[in-house]
C-alpha positions in Angstrom: 13.8 8.5 7.6 10.5 7.7 9.3 10.5 4.3 10.9 8.0 2.1 12.8 9.5 -0.7 14.8 12.8 0.1 13.0 11.1 -0.6 9.6 11.6 2.3 7.1 8.5 4.0 5.7 9.3 5.5 2.3 8.5 9.2 1.8 6.0 8.7 -1.0 2.3 8.8 -1.6 -0.5 6.5 -2.6 -2.4 7.8 -5.6 -6.1 7.5 -5.3 -9.1 8.8 -7.2 -12.8 9.8 -6.7 -15.5 7.1 -7.1 -19.2 7.0 -6.6 -20.2 4.9 -3.6 -23.4 3.2 -2.3 -24.0 1.4 1.0 -26.3 -1.6 1.1 -27.8 -2.9 4.3 -28.7 -6.6 3.9 -30.6 -8.4 6.6 -31.6 -12.0 7.0 -33.2 -14.4 9.4 -29.8 -15.4 10.8 -26.3 -13.9 10.8 -25.1 -16.8 8.7 -27.5 -16.1 5.9 -26.7 -12.4 6.0 -23.0 -13.3 5.7 -23.7 -15.6 2.8 -25.6 -12.9 0.9 -22.7 -10.5 1.6 -20.1 -12.9 0.4 -21.9 -13.6 -2.8 -22.9 -10.1 -3.7 -19.3 -8.8 -3.2 -17.8 -11.6 -5.3 -15.8 -10.7 -8.5 -15.6 -7.1 -7.3 -11.9 -6.5 -6.7 -10.9 -3.9 -9.3 -12.8 -1.8 -11.8 -10.0 -2.7 -14.2 -12.0 -5.8 -15.0 -15.0 -5.8 -12.7 -18.3 -3.7 -12.7 -17.7 -2.4 -9.2 -15.3 -2.6 -6.3 -17.1 -3.9 -3.3 -16.7 -5.4 0.2 -18.4 -6.1 3.5 -17.9 -3.0 5.7 -19.1 -4.6 9.0 -21.6 -6.9 10.6 -24.8 -5.4 12.1 -26.7 -6.5 15.2 -30.5 -6.8 15.2 -30.8 -3.5 17.0 -28.9 -1.6 14.3 -31.2 -2.6 11.4 -34.6 -1.3 10.1 -36.3 -4.7 10.5 -34.7 -5.8 13.8 -32.8 -8.7 12.2 -29.1 -9.4 12.0 -27.4 -7.9 9.0 -24.3 -6.6 7.2 -23.2 -3.3 5.7 -21.8 -3.5 2.2 -20.0 -0.7 0.3 -19.9 -0.7 -3.5 -17.8 1.7 -5.7 -18.0 2.6 -9.4 -16.6 5.3 -11.6 -20.1 6.8 -12.4 -23.6 6.8 -10.9 -25.0 5.1 -14.0 -22.4 2.3 -13.9 -22.9 1.9 -10.2 -26.7 1.6 -10.6 -26.4 -1.1 -13.3 -24.0 -3.1 -11.2 -26.0 -2.8 -7.9 -29.3 -3.8 -9.6 -27.6 -6.8 -11.2 -25.9 -7.9 -8.1 -28.9 -7.4 -5.8 -31.1 -9.2 -8.3 -28.8 -12.2 -8.7 -27.3 -12.5 -5.3 -29.6 -10.9 -2.6 -33.1 -11.5 -4.1 -32.1 -15.2 -4.6 -30.6 -15.7 -1.1 -32.9 -17.2 1.5 -34.7 -14.8 3.9 -32.9 -11.6 2.9 -34.0 -8.0 2.6 -32.1 -5.0 1.2 -32.1 -1.4 2.4 -30.4 1.8 1.5 -27.6 2.8 3.9 -26.9 6.4 2.9 -29.0 9.5 3.1 -30.8 9.9 -0.2 -30.3 13.2 -2.0 -32.7 13.6 -4.9 -30.1 14.3 -7.5 -27.7 11.6 -6.2 -29.6 8.4 -6.0 -29.8 5.1 -7.9 -33.0 3.1 -8.3 -32.7 -0.5 -7.1 -36.0 -1.9 -5.8 -37.8 0.2 -8.4 -36.0 -1.8 -11.1 -36.1 -5.2 -9.5 -39.9 -5.0 -9.0 -40.5 -6.0 -12.6 -39.3 -9.5 -11.7 -42.6 -9.9 -9.8 -44.6 -9.9 -13.1 -47.1 -7.4 -11.7 -47.5 -9.0 -8.3 -45.2 -6.4 -6.6 -46.6 -4.1 -3.9 -45.2 -0.7 -3.0 -45.2 0.6 0.5 -44.1 4.0 1.8 -43.1 4.4 5.4 -41.6 7.6 7.0 -40.8 9.0 3.5 -39.0 5.9 2.3 -40.5 3.7 -0.4 -40.1 -0.1 -0.4 -41.1 -2.8 -2.8 -42.4 -6.2 -1.7 -41.6 -8.9 -4.2 -43.3 -12.3 -3.7 -40.8 -15.1 -3.6 -41.1 -18.8 -2.7 -40.2 -18.4 1.0 -42.4 -15.3 1.5 -41.4 -11.8 0.3 -38.3 -10.0 -0.6 -38.3 -6.5 0.7 -36.1 -4.0 -1.2 -35.9 -0.2 -0.8 -36.8 1.8 -3.9 -33.9 4.2 -4.2 -30.4 4.2 -2.6 -28.3 7.2 -1.8 -24.8 7.7 -3.3 -21.8 9.8 -2.3 -18.5 10.7 -3.8 -16.0 8.4 -2.1 -12.3 7.7 -2.7 -10.9 4.5 -4.3 -7.3 3.3 -4.7 -5.8 4.1 -1.3 -2.9 1.6 -0.9 0.4 0.7 0.7 2.9 -2.0 -0.2 4.5 -4.4 2.3 8.1 -5.2 1.4 9.1 -8.5 3.1 12.0 -10.8 3.3 9.9 -13.8 2.2 6.4 -14.8 1.4 5.4 -16.1 4.8 6.6 -12.9 6.6 4.8 -10.7 4.1 1.6 -12.6 4.2 1.5 -12.6 8.0 2.1 -8.9 8.1 -0.6 -8.3 5.5 -3.1 -10.4 7.4 -2.5 -8.4 10.6 -2.9 -5.2 8.6 -6.2 -6.4 7.2 -7.5 -7.3 10.6 -6.7 -3.8 11.9 -8.3 -2.1 8.9 -11.6 -4.0 9.3 -12.2 -2.0 12.4 -12.2 1.3 10.5 -15.7 2.5 9.7 -16.4 3.5 6.1 -13.5 1.6 4.5 -13.3 -1.7 2.6 -10.6 -3.8 1.0 -12.0 -5.2 -2.2 -9.4 -7.7 -3.1 -9.5 -11.4 -1.9 -9.0 -11.5 1.8 -8.1 -7.8 1.6 -4.7 -8.6 0.1 -3.3 -8.1 -3.5 -0.5 -10.3 -4.8 -0.8 -9.0 -8.4 -0.2 -5.2 -8.1 -0.6 -3.4 -11.4 0.8 -0.5 -13.3 -1.0 1.7 -15.9 -0.5 0.5 -19.5 1.1 -2.5 -21.2 3.3 -3.4 -24.1 0.1 -4.8 -25.6 -2.0 -2.0 -27.0 -5.4 -3.3 -25.9 -4.4 -4.0 -22.3 -5.0 -1.0 -19.9 -3.0 -2.3 -17.0 -0.4 -4.9 -16.4 1.8 -6.4 -13.7 3.8 -4.0 -11.6 7.1 -5.4 -12.8 9.2 -3.0 -10.6 7.9 -4.9 -7.5 8.1 -8.5 -8.9 11.0 -10.3 -7.2 11.5 -12.8 -10.0 12.1 -9.9 -12.5 14.9 -8.3 -10.4 17.9 -7.9 -12.8 15.6 -7.8 -15.9 13.7 -4.6 -15.2 14.2 -1.4 -13.3 13.4 -2.9 -10.0 12.1 -0.8 -7.0 12.9 -3.6 -4.5 15.6 -3.0 -1.9 18.1 -5.8 -1.2 16.7 -8.7 0.7 13.1 -8.2 -0.4 11.7 -11.3 -1.9 7.9 -10.9 -1.5 5.5 -7.9 -1.8 1.9 -7.6 -0.8 -0.4 -4.6 -1.5 -3.4 -3.5 0.6 -5.9 -1.5 -1.5 -8.5 0.5 0.3 -11.8 2.2 -0.8 -13.6 4.6 1.5 -16.6 6.8 1.9 -14.3 9.8 2.1 -10.6 10.6 2.2 -10.5 10.6 6.0 -11.7 7.0 6.1 -9.0 5.9 3.6 -6.3 7.8 5.5 -7.3 6.2 8.8 -7.4 2.7 7.2 -3.9 3.2 5.8 -2.7 4.6 9.1 -3.7 1.7 11.2 -2.9 -0.8 8.5 0.7 0.4 8.0 1.3 0.5 11.8 0.0 -3.1 12.2 2.0 -4.3 9.2 5.4 -3.3 10.7 6.2 -6.8 12.1 9.1 -9.2 12.0 10.4 -10.0 8.4 9.0 -6.7 6.9 11.9 -4.7 5.4 9.9 -1.6 4.3 6.6 0.1 3.6 5.9 2.1 0.4 2.9 3.0 -1.8 1.8 2.7 -5.4 1.6 5.8 -7.5 2.3 6.8 -11.1 3.8 10.2 -10.6 0.4 11.8 -10.0 -1.0 11.0 -13.4 -3.6 8.5 -12.3 -5.7 10.3 -9.7 -5.9 13.6 -7.9 -6.0 12.3 -4.4 -2.4 12.0 -3.0 -2.1 10.2 0.3 1.4 10.9 1.6 2.6 8.2 4.0 4.7 10.4 6.3 2.0 13.0 6.6 -0.8 10.7 7.5 1.3 8.6 9.8 2.5 11.7 11.7 -1.1 13.0 12.0 -3.4 12.1 14.8 -6.2 9.7 13.7 
């Protein structure tokens, strides 16, 4: 049995799946306004079970890292298809970035002609004919007049095939110990480039399984890991476990997800944690299988 700090790591795998990803670089006059824009545009984006995208703030950017020399943030958004991702990104940028004081929005991935989504090129119609196009160093931007000046948005954004659904479960003696471990894991994962945790605060309390007793519901509570259902269902909880938190990770590639899981699991092995496992459905949900023992034993 593999252990970290004497905490057993189950020999299982997290079941993940391909998703289409875009990176948005949002800048503003101050770091606070950039953060405000990022917080709003990534709201209601925890799971594609019920949201149009899964999204999160990847990292903050200093003024010398952005195109316009202003403070900013990097945002990752994930969808199941390029068409669905474009619709969601356009809607979210239009409602949350265009409306936010002093912001601008740029593409953060190399554009490949056949793998792009049009963002500024769709939002320009809001300007009622007053929009202006500008091409610099092969990149086209749209300048939209707004009441504090102009909103600058890049025309097209690159997309890549990322990985969604990387995860691990923290099995804890009680809620406070589990939450403390999850918070430490989230803090560690936030240092991994190319990875986000789309759920609130990076932590999931309502893990799900595929399907439901109700025909119209695609996913339902993961009853095997609900402590209050122990004795009523086929529980997966070892003795003494009374709280479970899940960390879900999306990444620009499998390596980013693996590294995020690696540092997160190691960080989560703290007092009050009785075990670490992962969520899977026997390989039926997604083709990307992230084996806990294999990735923990590998150098990263």
